[in-house]
Structures are given as C-alpha cells and as structure tokens.
DRENRO-589153 format. One record per atom (N, C-alpha, C): x, y, z; residue in three letters. Coordinates in steps of 0.001 Angstrom, whole numbers, padded with zeros to 6 digits, always signed. Example, Ala and Ser with C-alpha at 12.3 -4.5 7.8 and 13.67 -1.06 7.14 Angstrom:
residues 2
+013190-005690+007800ala +012300-004500+007800ala +013200-003300+007800ala +012850-002250+007080ser +013670-001060+007140ser +012900+000030+007870ser 
END
This chain:
residues 238
+036646-203263-170430met +035568-202276-170363met +035008-202030-171765met +033699-202092-171908thr +033039-201931-173201thr +032756-200463-173483thr +033237-199988-174614arg +033017-198606-175007arg +031634-198433-175644arg +031013-197292-175420leu +029781-196897-176088leu +030129-195928-177208leu +029904-196357-178454ser +030090-195479-179611ser +028708-195086-180128ser +028469-193792-180225val +027169-193285-180665val +027198-193063-182171val +026296-193745-182871asn +026144-193551-184312asn +025232-192348-184539asn +025745-191332-185224ile +025015-190065-185366ile +024350-189924-186740ile +024210-191002-187481asn +023560-190932-188792asn +022163-190316-188726asn +021362-190741-187728lys +019976-190267-187664lys +019905-188760-187389lys +020891-188221-186714val +020942-186778-186498val +021142-186077-187837val +022009-186651-188674ala +022231-186083-190006ala +020982-186212-190879ala +020242-187305-190720thr +018995-187474-191473thr +018015-186344-191152thr +017890-186020-189876leu +016993-184944-189446leu +017470-183601-189999leu +018757-183357-189927arg +019308-182102-190471arg +019012-181980-191963arg +019243-183058-192695asn +019111-183005-194147asn +017668-182790-194602asn +016710-183105-193722ala +015300-182948-194087ala +014939-181498-194399ala +015687-180546-193828arg +015406-179124-194065arg +016457-178431-194913arg +017571-179132-195182gly +018603-178523-196013gly +019386-177425-195332gly +019282-177353-194004glu +020020-176337-193259glu +020980-177044-192303glu +021376-176406-191235asn +022348-177018-190316asn +021768-177141-188912asn +020531-177569-188836asn +019860-177754-187554asn +019117-179086-187583asn +019510-180036-186727pro +020575-179969-185713pro +021968-179989-186328pro +022903-179441-185591asp +024303-179387-185999asp +024965-180720-185647asp +025288-181496-186663val +025843-182837-186456val +027168-182787-185697val +027996-181825-186019ile +029315-181739-185376ile +029157-181359-183903ile +028294-180397-183622arg +028033-179999-182228arg +027454-181168-181439arg +026583-181938-182081phe +025971-183082-181414phe +027023-184122-181048phe +027965-184375-181963ala +029043-185330-181670ala +029874-184862-180480ala +030198-183576-180442ile +030964-183021-179319ile +030193-183184-178016ile +028898-182882-178052asp +028068-183009-176851asp +028019-184460-176372asp +027870-185404-177294cys +027828-186818-176907cys +029113-187217-176179cys +030238-186767-176693glu +031507-187081-176033glu +031560-186471-174642glu +031143-185233-174528gln +031193-184568-173231gln +030240-185208-172228gln +029191-185841-172742leu +028206-186495-171873leu +028561-187946-171551leu +029671-188443-172091gly +030135-189769-171699gly +030284-190795-172803gly +029894-190461-174034ala +030140-191397-175136ala +031648-191547-175335ala +032058-192771-175608glu +033494-193049-175757glu +033898-193272-177199glu +032986-192951-178110gly +033273-193041-179526gly +032132-192441-180324gly +032436-192069-181554ile +031449-191564-182505ile +031549-192405-183768ile +030407-192906-184224thr +030345-193717-185442thr +029548-192987-186509thr +030028-193062-187747val +029274-192559-188895val +029303-193618-189991val +028268-193607-190817his +028173-194538-191943his +027829-193719-193184his +028824-193123-193829pro +028533-192352-195047pro +028164-193281-196197pro +027086-192939-196901arg +026671-193715-198061arg +026845-192879-199323arg +026929-193540-200474pro +027217-192794-201711pro +026231-191670-202005pro +024941-191840-201638asp +023950-190798-201932asp +023913-189693-200880asp +024740-189807-199827glu +024837-188798-198767glu +023466-188468-198175glu +022609-189477-198042arg +021276-189202-197521arg +021274-188890-196029arg +022369-189178-195355his +022501-188741-193963his +023899-188128-193765his +024869-188898-193396ile +026227-188359-193222ile +026839-188022-194580ile +027399-186832-194670arg +028039-186368-195896arg +029556-186476-195786arg +030216-186466-196932arg +031689-186469-196934arg +032219-185271-196140arg +031551-184131-196266ser +031996-182941-195537ser +031872-183130-194029ser +030880-183914-193586asp +030767-184228-192154asp +031970-185034-191687asp +032341-186024-192494val +033489-186871-192135val +034740-186015-192014val +034927-185107-192957thr +036100-184228-192930thr +036095-183355-191681thr +034927-182820-191334ala +034831-181977-190137ala +035029-182781-188861ala +034480-183978-188824leu +034573-184799-187617leu +035986-185283-187357leu +036777-185464-188397lys +038133-185988-188176lys +038972-185033-187339lys +038633-183748-187382asp +039359-182759-186579asp +038620-182406-185294asp +037497-183074-185046thr +036641-182727-183914thr +036566-183828-182873thr +036424-185075-183323val +036228-186196-182408val +037496-186415-181588val +037337-186440-180285thr +038489-186640-179395thr +038499-188034-178774thr +037384-188764-178931thr +037328-190157-178486thr +037651-191030-179702thr +037100-192234-179792glu +037377-193087-180945glu +036418-192778-182089glu +036975-192468-183228phe +036191-192197-184433phe +036130-193480-185255phe +034907-193923-185558asn +034680-195149-186313asn +033881-194812-187567asn +034443-195115-188723ile +033729-194917-189987ile +033371-196290-190531ile +032079-196519-190789glu +031657-197802-191316glu +031044-197620-192703glu +031149-198674-193510gly +030562-198600-194838gly +031070-199698-195747gly +030493-199736-196936tyr +030920-200699-197949tyr +032276-200262-198485tyr +033256-201155-198530pro +034634-200744-198846pro +034914-200555-200330pro +034155-199667-200971ser +034488-199244-202333ser +035778-198438-202288ser +036357-198197-203447asp +037593-197418-203461asp +037346-195993-202979asp +036183-195420-203327asp +035847-194074-202843asp +035768-194048-201318asp +035114-195054-200749phe +035004-195138-199296phe +036382-195259-198652phe +037219-196116-199201leu +038537-196327-198609leu +039403-195083-198711leu +039275-194345-199794arg +040034-193083-199907arg +039558-192083-198852arg +038230-192022-198645leu +037695-191129-197612leu +038219-191527-196233leu +038240-192812-195952val +038745-193304-194672val +040216-192945-194509val +040985-193136-195553glu +042418-192810-195461glu +042629-191321-195216glu +041797-190486-195823glu +041919-189030-195613glu +041520-188646-194182glu +040461-189260-193683ala +039968-188919-192342ala +040788-189568-191239ala +041395-190689-191528his +042240-191434-190600his +041573-191634-189239his +040430-192357-189213pro +039779-192653-187936pro +040545-193709-187160pro +040149-193929-185927ala +040736-195028-185157ala +040369-196365-185788ala +039166-196447-186367gln +038660-197734-186853gln +037812-197555-188104gln +037942-198494-189026ala +037053-198596-190180ala +036330-199932-190095ala +035005-199885-190121thr +034195-201096-190057thr +033647-201394-191447thr +033957-202561-191954leu +033602-202948-193312leu +032274-203682-193298leu +031277-203125-193998val +029950-203742-194049val +029604-204063-195498val +028819-205123-195729pro +028546-205559-197102pro +027320-204908-197724pro +027063-203637-197416asp +025874-202959-197927asp +025961-202710-199429asp +024829-202862-200106lys +024714-202403-201485lys +024560-200885-201460lys +024895-200180-202571pro +024895-198710-202561pro +023590-198072-202094pro +022425-198594-202501gly +021167-197960-202135gly +020470-198583-200947gly +021162-199410-200213gln +020544-200168-199125gln +020088-199251-198002gln +018882-199529-197456leu +018323-198674-196404leu +019138-198756-195129leu +019456-199981-194710thr +020270-200194-193513thr +020975-201539-193630thr +021980-201755-192828ser +022708-203024-192866ser +021783-204154-192437ser +021781-205249-193193asp +020866-206342-192861asp +021523-207718-192861asp +022849-207758-192912ser +023548-209041-192856ser +025031-208781-192662ser +025740-209830-192229gly +027181-209746-192153gly +027815-210267-193438gly +029118-210115-193542trp +029866-210612-194691trp +029874-212140-194712trp +029839-212691-195895asp +030301-214061-196099asp +031802-213928-196318asp +032542-213933-195227val +033974-213634-195301val +034708-214691-196111val +034305-215920-195964glu +034979-216993-196702glu +034878-216762-198204glu +033729-216293-198680ala +033544-216075-200116ala +034279-214833-200618ala +034592-213904-199719his +035260-212647-200105his +036624-212516-199437his +037240-213656-199155leu +038442-213658-198321leu +039572-212831-198914leu +039883-213031-200180glu +041019-212321-200769glu +040739-210827-200874glu +039510-210465-201226glu +039133-209056-201301glu +039288-208386-199939glu +038764-209022-198897leu +038838-208438-197560leu +040254-208445-197011leu +041018-209446-197367arg +042420-209475-196930arg +043183-208282-197493arg +042963-207969-198760ala +043644-206824-199380ala +043219-205512-198723ala +041930-205408-198374ile +041435-204179-197749ile +041991-204034-196338ile +041996-205111-195578cys +042552-205051-194219cys +044035-204689-194252cys +044735-205205-195233asp +046154-204875-195372asp +046325-203394-195711asp +045471-202883-196582arg +045523-201458-196944arg +045274-200582-195720arg +044285-200945-194913leu +044000-200169-193706leu +045137-200256-192695leu +045714-201443-192567arg +046828-201606-191638arg +048005-200714-192041arg +048292-200665-193333arg +049398-199822-193809arg +049114-198349-193560arg +047826-197981-193506ala +047446-196595-193215ala +047366-196323-191717ala +047563-197343-190881gly +047503-197166-189437gly +046098-197076-188897gly +045150-197751-189565ile +043738-197710-189176ile +043295-199120-188789ile +042672-199258-187641arg +042173-200557-187190arg +041001-201000-188076arg +041004-202270-188448ser +039937-202810-189300ser +039007-203696-188484ser +037709-203586-188801ser +036703-204438-188192ser +035766-204918-189297ser +035480-206215-189324ile +034598-206788-190338ile +033258-207145-189701ile +032187-206689-190317phe +030819-206894-189844phe +030380-208308-190214phe +030091-209139-189219val +029779-210548-189475val +028586-210997-188639val +027962-212081-189089ala +026946-212750-188283ala +027614-213463-187111ala +026799-213843-186149ala +027320-214568-184974ala +027577-216024-185355ala +028613-216213-186143asp +028961-217517-186709asp +030462-217723-186511asp +030867-218652-185649pro +032306-218845-185417pro +033108-219067-186684pro +032494-219678-187697arg +033215-219916-188947arg +033579-218588-189624arg +032634-217651-189637gln +032898-216341-190246gln +033870-215522-189393gln +033801-215687-188098val +034747-215004-187206val +036171-215479-187488val +036338-216776-187599arg +037672-217314-187888arg +038160-216870-189266arg +037246-216781-190230ala +037622-216309-191563ala +038066-214849-191515ala +037426-214037-190663ala +037829-212640-190512ala +039250-212537-189982ala +039596-213418-189061ala +040975-213449-188569ala +041929-213832-189695ala +041520-214781-190528glu +042354-215197-191657glu +042524-214048-192653glu +041507-213201-192769ala +041587-212051-193667ala +042486-210947-193120ala +042875-211054-191861gly +043775-210063-191279gly +043080-208934-190561gly +041791-209095-190258ala +041075-208050-189520ala +041610-207939-188099ala +041451-206764-187525asp +041807-206561-186122asp +040650-206915-185195asp +039430-206686-185691arg +038227-206966-184902arg +037131-207505-185815arg +036092-208037-185197val +034826-208264-185870val +033754-207468-185147val +032729-207069-185899glu +031535-206504-185282glu +030395-207481-185533glu +029796-207972-184472leu +028706-208936-184589leu +027399-208207-184908leu +026705-208694-185934tyr +025412-208148-186365tyr +024331-208646-185406tyr +023792-207734-184603thr +022978-208136-183453thr +021462-208064-183663thr +020997-207781-184876lys +019543-207763-185079lys +018886-209103-184733lys +019466-210259-185120pro +018822-211522-184730pro +018677-211663-183211pro +019672-211174-182476tyr +019574-211177-181013tyr +018424-210283-180558tyr +018352-209065-181098ala +017312-208128-180685ala +015916-208645-181009ala +015773-209322-182140asp +014456-209835-182537asp +013975-210951-181602asp +014890-211819-181172leu +014506-212977-180368leu +014500-212675-178871leu +015231-211651-178470tyr +015410-211368-177041tyr +014105-211280-176244tyr +013060-210606-176730pro +011853-210472-175888pro +011213-211806-175521pro +011321-212796-176377ser +010654-214076-176110ser +011573-215117-175487ser +012887-215042-175792asp +013798-216081-175300asp +015222-215529-175217asp +015523-214755-174185pro +016841-214116-174082pro +018010-215097-174158pro +017895-216232-173478glu +019007-217179-173447glu +019297-217735-174841glu +018254-218130-175555arg +018470-218649-176902arg +018968-217554-177834arg +018512-216327-177615ala +018929-215205-178460ala +020418-214936-178338ala +020946-215028-177130val +022332-214630-176916val +023333-215754-177152val +022891-217005-177131thr +023824-218134-177210thr +024749-218083-178419thr +024252-217821-179640pro +025186-217763-180772pro +026237-216671-180632pro +025893-215608-179948phe +026823-214492-179776phe +027904-214832-178748phe +027539-215599-177761val +028533-216085-176797val +029539-216978-177510val +029048-217870-178373glu +029944-218764-179110glu +030825-217982-180077glu +030264-216999-180746ala +031055-216178-181660ala +032112-215376-180911ala +031757-214893-179714ala +032712-214145-178898ala +033875-215029-178474ala +033587-216265-178121lys +034657-217195-177755lys +035570-217458-178944lys +034979-217578-180141ala +035781-217792-181346ala +036671-216590-181622ala +036154-215388-181391ala +036948-214180-181588ala +038135-214147-180631ala +037889-214483-179390cys +038959-214521-178401cys +040029-215528-178795cys +039598-216714-179191glu +040552-217764-179588glu +041362-217359-180813glu +040754-216547-181699ala +041438-216116-182915ala +042269-214851-182710ala +042222-214283-181511gly +042985-213075-181228gly +042370-211808-181782gly +041054-211824-181986leu +040353-210666-182530leu +039682-209852-181434leu +039657-208537-181610gly +038808-207699-180785gly +037354-207909-181166gly +036439-207489-180284leu +035023-207802-180483leu +034152-206561-180301leu +033418-206218-181364asn +032421-205155-181330asn +031047-205750-181616asn +030009-204970-181398ala +028653-205437-181698ala +027776-204245-182016ala +026782-204472-182877gly +025864-203398-183188gly +024742-203814-184107gly +023654-203116-184035his +022425-203160-184821his +021259-203594-183936his +020390-202639-183666asp +019180-202836-182872asp +019438-203152-181403asp +020630-202877-180907leu +020837-202899-179460leu +020116-201696-178862leu +019561-201884-177674ser +018695-200856-177092ser +018752-200919-175573ser +018065-199988-174921leu +017980-200015-173467leu +017282-201277-172975leu +016450-201866-173791glu +015740-203081-173409glu +016671-204299-173360glu +017602-204391-174297asn +018352-205646-174448asn +019856-205541-174226asn +020376-204332-174031leu +021825-204160-173982leu +022454-204729-172714leu +021833-204498-171568glu +022460-204929-170310glu +022679-206443-170301glu +021691-207208-170717tyr +021814-208669-170743tyr +022881-209104-171744tyr +022894-208479-172917phe +023902-208812-173928phe +025304-208574-173380phe +025486-207428-172766his +026800-207082-172210his +027205-208041-171101his +026258-208438-170287arg +026556-209341-169176arg +026928-210740-169663arg +026320-211188-170743met +026477-212558-171192met +027606-212770-172196met +027932-211751-172983val +028907-211910-174072val +030292-211508-173577val +031233-212430-173547pro +032562-212118-173004pro +033427-211337-173988pro +034279-210485-173422gly +035304-209820-174225gly +034799-208736-175146gly +033683-208107-174807leu +033078-207112-175688leu +033811-205775-175561leu +034442-205346-176646asp +035219-204106-176631asp +034368-202866-176858asp +033361-202980-177736glu +032631-201776-178143glu +031248-202146-178645glu +030269-201304-178335val +028957-201383-178975val +028722-200070-179709val +028186-200186-180909ser +027857-199018-181724ser +026338-198942-181829ser +025763-197854-181336ile +024308-197749-181245ile +023865-196391-181787ile +022899-196424-182704gly +022411-195196-183291gly +020912-195039-183201gly +020180-195851-183975his +018741-195638-184131his +018009-195634-182785his +018189-196687-181992ala +017473-196778-180718ala +017884-195647-179779ala +019164-195327-179754leu +019657-194292-178851leu +019063-192928-179206leu +019010-192607-180494ile +018450-191320-180894ile +016944-191281-180631ile +016261-192401-180851cys +014830-192461-180533cys +014596-192239-179038cys +015408-192880-178205asp +015281-192677-176757asp +015528-191229-176373asp +016472-190582-177066ala +016809-189202-176733ala +015653-188249-177002ala +014753-188604-177915leu +013586-187756-178171leu +012708-187643-176930leu +012682-188689-176128tyr +011850-188714-174917tyr +012643-188356-173653tyr +013882-188833-173595leu +014655-188711-172359leu +015638-187546-172372leu +015969-187035-173551gly +017069-186095-173681gly +018364-186854-173872gly +019315-186254-174547ile +020536-186987-174887ile +021401-187259-173655ile +021421-186364-172691ala +022245-186580-171498ala +021755-187796-170711ala +020459-187866-170452glu +019916-188996-169700glu +020021-190291-170508glu +019857-190190-171811thr +019953-191383-172662thr +021360-191973-172603thr +022360-191161-172760ile +023737-191668-172695ile +024026-192219-171308ile +023516-191561-170276arg +023721-192074-168918arg +023142-193479-168782arg +021954-193689-169326arg +021309-195003-169203arg +022037-196076-170019arg +022488-195718-171204tyr +023232-196709-171999tyr +024558-197055-171324tyr +025208-196088-170756arg +026438-196364-170014arg +026149-197269-168809arg +025023-197043-168156ala +024660-197890-167019ala +024451-199341-167466ala +023908-199543-168649cys +023747-200902-169170cys +025097-201596-169361cys +026145-200785-169563leu +027497-201305-169734leu +028281-201327-168427leu +027575-201103-167325gly +028212-201185-166016gly +028952-199945-165611gly +028591-198784-166193lys +029316-197547-165876lys +028406-196606-165105lys 
END
C-alpha cells in the first residue's frame, strides 16, 4: 500500500509572507493527518524561507503518522534530524539557495560521503532515503551506499506525461525493478499531481510512498484540503 505524505512547505511559505502564525503550520499538519494523510514531509532550508527549525521541533512532538525530513545533508541538517528523530530522512543534493529540487544525486560520485551519512542515520534509528533520478545504476549505487530507500525524482515523468504517458513512466518502472532487486524501499516525488498520479501508481511496482506538496496545496485552494486529500488517496487506490 502506497502512503501519501503531504509536504507542508508551501503552507509555511504563505505563513511567512505576513510574519505571523496564519496559517498555522502545525495545525495544518494535524488536520492533514486527521483527513487521511499517512505522513508529513518538510524540507527545511538554511535561510528558513518556508519551514523553520522551530517548526521541525514542534512537529516532532505532533506528527503521529510518518514524519519525513528532507534536505541537503550538511552537518547542521543532520544534527536537526537527529534531534527531531523522524521516521525518515530524505537526502537531496540541493545547493543552499536553490529554489526547489531539480535533480537526483550522482550517487556513484558521492558514494563514500553518502555511505557515511546513511550509517550515521542508521545508528540514530532513522530510515534513510536517497533522492535519485530514474536510473537503475544510481538506484544500485544507493543500495551500495547503505540507504534503506530511494526517492525517484518524478519531474521528468510529469513533464512528459501529457504527451506520452507510456514513454514517461518506462524509466520509472525500470528503476523500481532495480530497487526491488537491490532490496530497497521505493518512494517518489516532485510534480506528481491529480493529473498524473493514478497512472504512475498503477504502473510503478513496489511504491511505498509519494511525497506531494506544491500541486496538492494548489489543488486545496480550489477544492479545500479535505476533498484534495480524498482525491489524492483515491489516485492511490484508497
């Protein structure tokens, strides 16, 4: 069964625009869980332009489903993760000022670095996931690095899906098979939406979790968060 993890970064972006606490990020996370989300994802960045360190601290005592913290694995980030002790830490290769994630790791080129980080997370009792392109070679390298899961970067799928769904999903099917063969769990995220999620879920085997933020929050502006979560869950067969 594929879990729906709601990325609440955009809610924090809206809150920060006024410098007050409206919308309340913590209340929103609780509401998402009560409405059927099976995880909460945050991506704290060094400039705290959306999720803040204080949000992470508050959420660690609030989230009752799976808490996933994603980000570039600097020492500051890893210390924050160890303090918050989420179910999962997703390692992404973002530069400090990057607007959004736009590629997966070249795991082979950073193998020893990522191996040390995965080992550190394992010793802390935190599941590790490495953000990668839909490339079986990088998936196998993630297993060699000691990751527990990979998260497939799905923007290329989302971009091609409207014109050629079958060609768009094929690399992800192959990457999913490589993950299964390597004994890795499988997550996916970036630009998944109500338009393309159902087909992706149907075609990609062994999908443990999807992490969705931007599209889901945009849909909630029109549909409301309760109906939006219901529709995303329906795309996952729930």
